[in-house]
N, C-alpha and C positions, 0 to 999 in steps of 0.2 A: 503494500500500500505505500502511498505517497501523494504529498501535496505541492502545490505547485503555486508559487508567491511572485508578485511584481514587485521588483525592487525601484525604490528612488534615493538619491543622494540626500542626506540630512533627515532621512526618516527611514531608522533601524529597526528590522524586524527582530522582535525580541523569541528566544528560543528557551526554554528551560527542562530540566528533568529529559533531557534527551540524549542522555548517554548512548555512543555507539551508532545514531542515527547518521545518514551521509547526507549533504550536501551537495549539489550537482548543479553546478553553473549551467545555463541551458541557453543565455545570452548577455552580453555586456560583461562588465566584470564586478564581482563580488568583493566586498572588505570584509573580513569575519574575526571577532575579537572573543576570545573563548576565556573563560575563568580559570585561573591559574597556569595560563600559558603565557611565556614570557615574550612570544611573538606574534603578532597576528599574521592571517593567512590572507593572502590575496589569490582569487581565482578566477580565470579567463575561462570563456565557453567550452565546454566538454570536461572541464577539470573536476576533480570532487573532493569532499573534505570529510574524514569522519571526527564527529564530535567525541573529545576524549573523557568527559565526565558530564556528570549531572548537572554541573553550576550556569549559570547564566551566559548564552550566546549570543551576540550582539552581528547581525549579517545586514550589510547597508551598500547598495550599488554607488560605483564610482560613475555618475554620470545616471544611468538606468540599465534596467537588465533584469533577468528573468531565473529564479532557481528553481530545483525540485528539491524538498526533504524526501528521503527514503526512508523510511521505517526500518529497524532492525529484523535481522534475520532470524529465528530462534535455531538454537544449535540442533543437528539433527541426531535421533536418537540412536541410530549406526553406529556412528562417529562415537557417542558417549559410552554406548556399550564396549566397542573397541578399545578407547582408552582407559575402560575400568579394568580391563583384561589384559592389556599390555602395562600398564602403572600401576599396581593396584596399593604398591607400596607409598604412591603420593597420595593416594585416596582416602586413607586410614589413619587415623592418630591413635597413637600408643602412650598408653602412660608407664614412665618408667621410675 
């Protein structure tokens, strides 16, 4: 699932609790400022950015532009079963 947004300069889009969602720049240039990140990110048409945490994210256009925000993909059950079989020692905690 995704949502499309039209961006304008000086009118930032606010995203909250969006950890691991993906911002895709469809047209124009998008300037992204994310909570606790030392550097901002600038996307051009066709580029993507994965939101690193649940903090506030501001997305603004340089001029005008369009972005798409993709939802996160759920982990696949088969992959989780394989990881549990391959790495059982990392999934269980022992008291010593």
